[in-house]
C-alpha positions as CSV (number, residue, x, y, z in Angstrom):
1,M,-45.0,23.2,-49.9
2,F,-45.4,26.6,-51.6
3,H,-43.8,28.3,-54.4
4,L,-42.0,31.6,-54.1
5,N,-41.7,34.3,-56.7
6,S,-38.5,33.8,-58.6
7,R,-37.4,37.4,-57.7
8,A,-38.0,36.8,-54.1
9,T,-35.0,37.6,-51.9
10,R,-36.4,36.5,-48.7
11,A,-39.4,35.0,-47.0
12,R,-40.8,35.1,-43.6
13,L,-42.6,32.0,-42.0
14,R,-45.1,32.1,-39.2
15,W,-46.7,29.2,-37.2
16,S,-49.5,29.6,-35.1
17,N,-52.0,27.1,-33.2
18,A,-55.0,26.3,-35.4
19,W,-57.4,25.5,-32.6
20,D,-56.7,28.2,-29.8
21,T,-54.2,30.7,-28.6
22,G,-51.9,28.1,-26.8
23,P,-48.3,27.6,-27.5
24,I,-47.1,25.2,-30.3
25,S,-43.9,23.0,-30.4
26,L,-41.9,22.7,-33.6
27,A,-39.5,19.9,-33.8
28,R,-37.4,18.6,-36.8
29,L,-38.1,21.6,-39.2
30,E,-36.8,21.1,-42.6
31,Y,-36.2,23.5,-45.3
32,V,-35.7,22.6,-49.0
33,A,-35.2,25.0,-51.9
34,L,-35.9,23.5,-55.2
35,V,-34.5,25.8,-57.9
36,G,-34.1,25.5,-61.7
37,E,-36.6,23.2,-63.6
38,Q,-40.2,23.1,-62.4
39,R,-40.5,20.6,-59.6
40,P,-43.6,18.8,-58.3
41,A,-45.7,20.8,-56.1
42,G,-46.2,18.1,-53.6
43,A,-44.6,14.9,-52.3
44,V,-47.5,12.2,-52.5
45,G,-50.4,14.3,-53.8
46,L,-51.9,17.8,-53.7
47,T,-54.9,19.2,-51.7
48,A,-56.7,22.2,-53.0
49,A,-57.9,24.8,-50.7
50,D,-60.6,25.9,-53.0
51,L,-62.1,24.8,-56.4
52,G,-60.1,27.7,-57.9
53,Q,-57.0,25.6,-57.6
54,T,-58.2,22.5,-59.3
55,A,-56.7,23.2,-62.9
56,E,-53.4,24.3,-61.6
57,L,-53.0,21.2,-59.4
58,L,-54.3,18.8,-61.9
59,H,-51.7,20.4,-64.2
60,D,-48.9,19.8,-61.8
61,I,-49.8,16.2,-61.2
62,L,-50.0,15.5,-65.0
63,Q,-46.8,17.3,-65.5
64,H,-45.0,15.1,-62.8
65,I,-47.2,11.9,-63.0
66,E,-44.4,9.5,-62.6
67,H,-43.1,11.4,-59.5
68,Y,-46.5,11.2,-57.9
69,R,-47.1,7.5,-58.9
70,R,-43.7,6.4,-57.3
71,A,-44.2,8.4,-54.3
72,A,-47.8,7.4,-53.7
73,A,-46.7,3.6,-54.1
74,Q,-43.9,4.2,-51.6
75,F,-46.2,5.8,-49.2
76,A,-49.0,3.2,-49.5
77,T,-46.3,0.5,-48.6
78,R,-45.2,2.5,-45.5
79,C,-48.7,3.2,-44.4
80,A,-49.8,-0.5,-45.1
81,Q,-47.0,-1.7,-42.8
82,H,-47.8,0.7,-40.0
83,H,-51.6,0.4,-40.2
84,N,-51.7,-3.2,-40.8
85,A,-54.4,-5.3,-38.6
86,D,-51.5,-7.0,-36.3
87,Q,-50.1,-3.6,-35.6
88,V,-53.4,-2.1,-34.7
89,I,-54.4,-4.9,-32.4
90,A,-51.0,-4.8,-30.7
91,Q,-51.4,-0.9,-30.1
92,L,-54.9,-1.4,-28.7
93,T,-53.9,-4.4,-26.4
94,A,-51.0,-2.5,-25.2
95,T,-53.2,0.6,-24.3
96,A,-56.0,-1.6,-22.7
97,H,-53.4,-3.5,-20.7
98,H,-51.8,-0.2,-19.5
99,D,-55.3,1.4,-18.6
100,V,-56.2,-1.7,-16.7
101,H,-53.2,-1.6,-14.5
102,A,-53.3,2.1,-14.1
103,A,-56.9,1.7,-13.0
104,H,-55.8,-0.5,-10.2
105,G,-52.9,1.6,-9.2
106,N,-50.4,-0.8,-10.4
107,P,-47.5,0.2,-12.6
108,T,-47.4,-1.4,-16.2
């Protein structure tokens, strides 16, 4: 997420592969424009690219603390549901089962 100058009339976005010059695939792109009152800069939290951003990001978090608390709690719930021990074991077991059958030339 990023902020545009309030006088901006257009923006150009460019994506590139971070690891090599190979093609990338983009699916389900979303564009959300927030105008008017100051909105939180992030959904769940913020990440600084360098230490110089710390004060600005901390100010945003403190200004919108209830938003970040709610979003973090919702995210933690979804994350815990997806990454619980039963789910991880089921995924590992399914992968191992598939690998064993593939090694013997048997379809799953």
